[in-house]
KOLDRENTOR-404629 format. One line per field, with one value per residue (C-alpha): x, y, z; residue in three letters. Coordinates in nm, 2 decimals, always signed. Layout:
px	X ...
py	Y ...
pz	Z ...
r	ala ...
This chain:
px	+0.00 +0.26 +0.09 +0.17 +0.08 +0.26 +0.09 -0.06 -0.27 -0.23 -0.44 -0.30 -0.42 -0.29 -0.48 -0.45 -0.73 -0.56 -0.24 -0.04 -0.27 -0.39 -0.32 -0.38 -0.33 -0.54 -0.40 -0.58 -0.41 -0.57 -0.47 -0.46 -0.84 -0.90 -0.98 -0.90 -0.63 -0.58 -0.70 -0.51 -0.58 -0.36 -0.33 +0.00 +0.00 +0.05 +0.17 +0.09 -0.11 +0.19 +0.38 +0.06 +0.04 +0.41 +0.38 +0.09 +0.30 +0.58 +0.33 +0.19 +0.51 +0.64 +0.32 +0.32 +0.68 +0.57 +0.25 +0.43 +0.81 +1.10 +1.14 +0.79 +0.79 +1.12 +0.90 +0.60 +0.47 +0.30 +0.07 +0.03 -0.25 -0.28 -0.49 -0.19 -0.06 +0.24 +0.36 +0.29 +0.49 +0.77 +0.81 +0.80 +1.08 +0.85 +0.87 +1.15 +1.11 +1.12 +0.99 +1.29 +1.06 +0.95 +1.32 +1.36 +1.02 +1.11 +1.44 +1.26 +1.03 +1.32 +1.51 +1.19 +1.14 +1.45 +1.25 +1.00 +1.01 +0.85 +0.65 +0.45 +0.32 -0.02 -0.24 -0.62 -0.90 -1.02 -1.35 -1.13 -0.95 -1.28 -1.19 -0.84 -0.99 -1.26 -0.99 -0.80 -1.13 -1.21 -0.87 -0.90 -1.27 -1.16 -0.89 -1.12 -1.36 -1.12 -0.99 -1.33 -1.35
py	-0.01 +0.27 +0.59 +0.96 +1.07 +1.37 +1.29 +1.00 +1.01 +0.70 +0.61 +0.32 +0.14 -0.14 -0.30 -0.58 -0.76 -0.79 -0.61 -0.80 -1.04 -1.13 -0.84 -0.69 -0.40 -0.19 +0.03 +0.26 +0.43 +0.72 +0.96 +1.32 +1.37 +1.10 +0.84 +0.49 +0.32 +0.02 -0.13 -0.38 -0.57 -0.84 -1.05 -1.01 -1.27 -1.17 -0.81 -0.51 -0.22 +0.01 -0.27 -0.33 +0.06 +0.06 -0.25 -0.08 +0.21 -0.01 -0.21 +0.09 +0.24 -0.09 -0.14 +0.22 +0.14 -0.18 -0.02 +0.28 +0.19 +0.34 +0.61 +0.74 +0.74 +0.94 +1.22 +1.17 +1.35 +1.13 +1.22 +0.95 +0.96 +0.72 +0.74 +0.65 +0.97 +0.80 +0.67 +1.00 +1.19 +0.93 +0.95 +1.34 +1.34 +1.48 +1.17 +0.93 +0.56 +0.40 +0.05 -0.13 -0.36 -0.04 +0.06 -0.19 -0.09 +0.30 +0.21 +0.03 +0.33 +0.58 +0.37 +0.35 +0.72 +0.76 +0.61 +0.88 +1.26 +1.36 +1.21 +1.37 +1.18 +1.30 +1.20 +1.20 +1.10 +0.74 +0.87 +1.01 +0.67 +0.46 +0.27 +0.15 +0.06 -0.15 -0.34 -0.43 -0.56 -0.75 -0.94 -1.01 -1.13 -1.35 -1.52 -1.58 -1.73 -1.95 -2.07 -2.18 -2.43
pz	-0.01 -0.11 -0.09 -0.12 +0.23 +0.41 +0.73 +0.92 +1.22 +1.44 +1.75 +1.97 +2.27 +2.50 +2.78 +3.02 +3.21 +3.55 +3.58 +3.46 +3.28 +2.93 +2.71 +2.36 +2.16 +1.91 +1.64 +1.38 +1.11 +0.94 +0.66 +0.74 +0.66 +0.93 +0.68 +0.80 +0.61 +0.83 +1.17 +1.37 +1.68 +1.84 +2.15 +2.32 +2.61 +2.96 +3.02 +3.23 +3.09 +3.04 +2.86 +2.63 +2.57 +2.47 +2.24 +2.08 +1.97 +1.85 +1.64 +1.50 +1.37 +1.24 +1.03 +0.91 +0.79 +0.64 +0.47 +0.31 +0.29 +0.44 +0.16 +0.22 +0.61 +0.61 +0.45 +0.67 +0.99 +1.23 +1.49 +1.73 +1.99 +2.29 +2.61 +2.81 +2.98 +3.13 +2.79 +2.62 +2.89 +2.89 +2.51 +2.51 +2.80 +3.07 +3.28 +3.37 +3.31 +3.64 +3.55 +3.41 +3.19 +2.99 +2.91 +2.61 +2.48 +2.50 +2.31 +2.04 +1.98 +2.00 +1.74 +1.52 +1.52 +1.31 +1.02 +1.01 +0.92 +1.26 +1.53 +1.78 +2.09 +2.22 +2.51 +2.44 +2.68 +2.64 +2.47 +2.19 +2.16 +2.12 +1.80 +1.92 +2.27 +2.07 +1.90 +2.22 +2.38 +2.05 +2.06 +2.43 +2.39 +2.10 +2.30 +2.60 +2.37 +2.20 +2.55 +2.62 +2.35
r	met lys gly his phe gln lys leu val ile tyr thr asp gly gly ala arg gly asn pro gly pro ala ala ile gly val val ile gln asp glu lys arg gly thr ile lys lys tyr ser glu phe leu gly arg arg thr asn asn glu ala glu tyr glu ala val ile phe ala leu lys arg ala lys gln leu phe gly lys asp ser thr lys lys met asn ile glu leu tyr thr asp ser glu leu val thr lys gln leu asn gly glu tyr lys ile glu asp glu lys leu cys pro leu phe leu lys ile trp asn leu lys ile asp phe gly ser ile ser phe gln ser val pro arg thr lys asn lys glu ala asp gln leu val asn gln ala leu asp leu lys glu gln ser ala met phe
């Protein structure tokens, strides 16, 4: 899906039932006019909420790079929205990372950022992140249902 987009808007969410517990991610990639390009949901296994939030961002950036190619993403501006204030503030350098499990995830994002023109990380209320949140819950519900059979 190579395209000529100058800007992508990405919504990510990660969640765990129990903390830690079964976790999943949801990602919505949109063009600059907020038209949906792709949606993803994936079960992660056992994680904390914060780990899942970080993994959603990693997944989103990797998928954007796969979809559009490194040459295109180098010229793109990414607006990434998550309802995790902690992840947003850590990625923007406002909070220290005190949970050592988050350090390698932070580094992955830091290294992925190099493949994009610019990335802004912004926190939004959960009500503005409904679609990504629904994708998380779909993945978790699907996993629970398959475990019953």
